[in-house]
C-alpha positions in Angstrom: 24.9 -12.7 -17.5 23.3 -14.7 -14.6 20.9 -12.2 -12.8 19.5 -13.1 -9.5 16.7 -11.4 -7.4 15.8 -11.2 -3.7 12.4 -9.9 -2.6 13.6 -9.3 1.0 9.9 -8.5 2.3 8.7 -11.8 1.0 6.4 -12.8 -2.0 3.0 -11.6 -0.6 2.9 -8.5 -2.7 4.8 -7.9 -5.9 7.9 -5.9 -5.9 7.6 -3.4 -8.7 11.4 -2.5 -9.1 12.4 -6.3 -9.2 9.6 -6.8 -12.0 11.2 -3.9 -14.0 14.7 -5.2 -13.4 13.8 -8.6 -14.6 12.1 -7.3 -17.7 15.1 -5.1 -18.5 17.7 -7.9 -18.1 15.5 -10.4 -20.1 15.2 -8.0 -23.0 19.2 -8.2 -23.0 19.1 -12.1 -23.1 20.2 -12.3 -19.6 19.1 -15.3 -17.4 17.0 -14.1 -14.6 15.9 -16.2 -11.6 15.1 -15.9 -7.9 18.3 -16.1 -5.8 18.7 -19.6 -4.3 21.3 -19.9 -1.6 22.2 -23.4 -2.4 22.6 -23.5 -6.1 23.9 -19.9 -6.4 26.7 -20.5 -4.0 28.2 -23.0 -6.3 27.7 -21.0 -9.4 28.3 -17.3 -8.8 25.6 -15.0 -10.2 27.0 -11.9 -12.0 24.6 -9.5 -10.2 22.2 -10.0 -7.2 19.5 -7.3 -6.8 18.1 -7.0 -3.3 14.9 -5.0 -2.7 13.4 -4.2 0.7 10.4 -1.9 1.1 9.9 -1.9 4.7 12.4 -0.8 7.4 11.0 -3.2 10.0 11.4 -6.3 7.7 14.2 -8.5 8.8 17.2 -8.6 6.4 17.9 -11.6 4.2 19.0 -14.3 6.5 21.3 -16.3 4.1 24.7 -15.6 2.9 24.8 -14.0 -0.5 27.1 -15.0 -3.3 27.4 -12.6 -6.3 30.2 -10.7 -8.1 28.0 -7.6 -7.7 25.3 -7.1 -5.0 23.0 -4.1 -5.4 20.6 -3.2 -2.6 17.6 -0.7 -3.1 14.4 0.3 -1.4 13.2 2.4 1.7 13.9 -0.7 3.9 17.6 -0.2 3.2 17.8 3.6 2.6 15.3 5.4 4.9 13.6 7.7 3.8 15.1 8.3 0.4 14.9 4.6 -1.0 18.5 4.9 -2.4 19.3 5.4 -6.0 16.3 5.5 -8.1 16.1 3.0 -10.9 17.9 4.1 -14.1 15.5 5.6 -16.6 16.2 2.7 -19.0 14.9 0.3 -16.3 12.3 2.5 -14.9 10.4 2.8 -18.3 10.3 -0.9 -18.8 6.9 -2.9 -18.6 7.0 -4.9 -15.3 7.8 -8.7 -15.8 4.7 -10.1 -13.9 5.8 -13.6 -14.8 8.1 -13.6 -11.6 4.9 -13.4 -9.5 2.8 -16.0 -11.1 0.1 -16.1 -8.5 -0.6 -12.3 -9.2 -1.1 -13.0 -13.0 -4.4 -11.3 -13.2 -3.5 -8.0 -11.5 -1.4 -5.1 -12.6 0.3 -3.0 -10.1 1.9 0.5 -10.5 1.8 4.2 -10.0 0.2 6.7 -12.3 1.3 9.7 -9.9 4.0 10.4 -7.4 4.2 12.9 -4.8 1.9 14.5 -2.1 1.3 18.0 -1.2 0.4 17.3 2.6 3.9 16.7 3.8 2.6 14.9 6.9 5.2 14.3 9.8 4.6 10.6 10.0 4.8 10.0 6.2 7.9 9.8 4.1 6.2 10.4 0.6 6.8 14.1 0.5 10.4 13.9 1.4 11.1 11.0 -0.9 8.8 11.9 -3.9 8.2 15.7 -3.5 5.3 17.7 -2.3 3.9 18.1 -5.9 1.5 15.3 -7.0 2.4 14.9 -10.6 1.6 12.3 -13.4 4.6 9.8 -14.0 3.0 7.3 -16.3 -0.1 6.4 -18.4 -1.9 3.3 -17.4 -0.5 1.5 -20.4 2.9 1.6 -18.7 2.0 -1.3 -16.4 -1.3 -2.6 -17.4 -2.0 -4.8 -20.5 -5.6 -6.0 -20.1 -5.3 -7.7 -16.6 -8.7 -8.3 -14.9 -7.5 -6.2 -11.8 -5.5 -3.1 -11.3 -3.9 -2.2 -7.9 -3.0 1.5 -7.7 -0.2 2.5 -5.4 -0.4 6.3 -5.9 -0.1 8.3 -2.7 -2.6 11.1 -3.7 -3.8 10.5 -7.3 -6.7 13.2 -6.9 -4.1 15.9 -5.8 -2.7 15.6 -9.3 -3.8 18.2 -11.9 -4.1 15.5 -14.4 -6.6 13.4 -12.3 -9.4 13.8 -15.0 -7.2 12.2 -17.8 -5.9 9.4 -15.4 -9.4 8.7 -14.2 -10.7 8.3 -17.8 -7.8 5.9 -18.5 -9.2 3.8 -15.4 -12.9 3.9 -16.8 -11.9 2.8 -20.2 -10.0 -0.1 -18.9 -13.1 -1.6 -17.5 -10.9 -3.6 -15.1 -11.5 -3.8 -11.3 -9.9 -1.0 -9.5 -8.2 -1.0 -6.1 -6.9 2.2 -4.9 -4.7 0.5 -2.3 -3.3 3.6 -0.7 -5.1 6.3 1.3 -7.1 8.6 -0.9 -7.5 11.9 0.4 -11.3 12.4 1.3 -10.7 16.2 2.0 -10.2 16.5 -1.9 -13.3 14.8 -2.9 -15.8 16.9 -5.1 -19.1 15.8 -6.8 -17.0 15.7 -10.1 -14.3 13.4 -8.6 -17.0 11.1 -6.9 -18.8 10.9 -10.4 -15.6 9.6 -11.8 -15.1 7.2 -9.3 -18.7 5.9 -9.9 -17.8 5.3 -13.5 -14.9 3.0 -12.6 -15.3 -0.6 -11.4 -14.2 -0.2 -8.1 -13.2 -3.3 -6.2 -11.9 -1.4 -3.1 -11.1 2.1 -2.2 -9.0 3.3 0.8 -9.2 6.5 2.4 -7.2 7.8 5.4 -8.2 9.7 8.7 -4.8 10.4 10.3 -5.5 13.5 12.3 -8.3 13.6 15.0 -8.3 17.4 14.9 -9.7 17.3 11.3 -12.7 15.8 12.4 -15.0 18.7 11.6 -13.7 18.6 8.0 -13.4 14.9 7.5 -16.7 13.6 8.8 -18.9 15.6 6.4 -16.7 14.6 3.5 -17.1 10.9 4.4 -20.9 11.3 4.9 -21.1 13.2 1.3 -19.1 10.2 -0.2 -21.2 7.6 1.4 -24.7 9.2 0.6 -23.6 10.0 -3.2 -22.2 6.4 -3.8 -24.2 4.3 -1.7 -21.3 1.9 -1.6 -21.2 -0.9 1.0 -18.6 -0.8 3.9 -16.8 -3.8 2.4 -15.7 -1.6 -0.6 -14.8 1.3 1.5 -11.8 1.1 4.0 -10.3 3.9 6.0 -6.8 3.6 7.4 -6.8 5.0 11.0 -3.5 6.2 12.3 -3.1 5.5 15.9 -0.4 6.2 18.4 1.0 9.2 16.6 -0.5 12.3 18.3 -3.7 11.0 19.5 -5.0 9.5 22.7 -6.5 6.1 22.9 -9.9 7.5 23.4 -9.5 9.6 20.2 -8.4 6.6 18.3 -11.5 4.6 19.6 -13.9 7.7 18.8 -12.6 7.7 15.1 -13.1 3.9 14.8 -16.9 4.3 16.0 -17.6 7.1 13.9 -16.3 5.4 10.7 -18.5 2.3 11.4 -21.5 4.4 12.1 -20.9 6.1 8.8 -20.7 2.9 6.9 -17.0 2.4 6.4 -14.5 -0.3 7.5 -11.9 1.2 9.6 -8.4 -0.4 9.6 -6.0 0.5 12.3 -2.4 1.5 11.5 -0.2 1.8 14.5 2.7 4.3 14.4 6.0 2.7 15.3 4.2 -0.4 16.4 7.6 -2.4 17.1 8.2 0.0 19.9 5.0 -0.9 21.7 5.1 -3.4 24.6 3.5 -6.9 23.9 0.3 -6.1 25.7 -0.1 -2.6 24.7 -4.0 -1.7 24.3 -3.3 -0.4 20.9 -2.4 -3.9 19.8 -5.7 -5.3 21.2 -7.4 -2.4 19.3 -5.7 -3.4 16.0 -6.6 -7.0 16.4 -10.3 -6.3 17.1 -10.8 -3.7 14.3 -8.7 -5.4 11.5 -10.3 -8.7 12.0 -13.5 -7.8 10.1 -15.6 -10.7 11.4 -14.7 -10.0 15.0 -15.3 -6.3 14.5 -18.8 -6.9 13.2 -19.8 -9.4 16.0 -18.2 -7.3 18.9 -19.7 -3.9 18.5 -17.8 -2.2 21.5 -14.2 -2.6 22.3 -15.0 -3.5 25.9 -17.1 -6.3 24.7 -14.1 -7.6 22.8 -11.6 -7.4 25.7 -14.2 -9.1 28.0 -14.5 -12.1 25.5 -10.6 -12.3 25.2 -10.4 -12.3 29.1 -13.0 -15.0 29.5 -11.3 -17.2 26.7 -8.0 -16.9 28.5 -9.6 -17.7 32.0 -11.0 -20.8 30.5 -7.8 -21.8 29.1 
């Protein structure tokens, strides 16, 4: 069979379902390639798989020719993600060869689900409110130098100790790419993290009203690990249920504590082009600019001055 793949979001981040689909079909002796609208319009593929993670990503712009076209992902079926991969495909080791520029990095989930059930997040609805183990590290890692974890809330899982030990034993550089729950951090969990080779850890501060709980936790983590701000990023949800002043306050607090804030705007596509939140995001998320311009008003003045000159 001739199998073709389309990563609708682009090739800037590996698409895990497509890697598993590729591995499965190659095991059957099928021909697997990325879809080419010129070549594949002449010779019709048997199956074309299309995956779209983000709802805001524009759909594939070219006509698609295939005897069977299968679409999947949250970008197409929000919030459920559509039909899950069949178990015989889900259990396959990912085919990393289709993303050669990420050859030294393994991507995957050790756990699924999150008990928080936040209004702005689809994880609880899509994966359930129970954080549970779904795989051992060997399911998607075979010695790569780097590991990027996609887990929504690993330290809420009852098996966090076992999974942490697997990460420690790997001796690979670990990136917790999703927002770890700082509220769940204990001395024991921090100690486990310190035994790993942490390349980057991401936390999240989504709700301003949890300030009295979250700030001491961030202080404790920083004081215990002594890690540099370049290793610790905090996603800051803005524009959901907070004022601009509250968003700015969280950003200043995090920087003073020794973390790198990273602004995530809720429903950004609905904002007007000159909305202050967009300026805030550009300032904070450009690390060099954020380090040079210590105050938001300094940044806005510098932008205005530059525009006046131009």
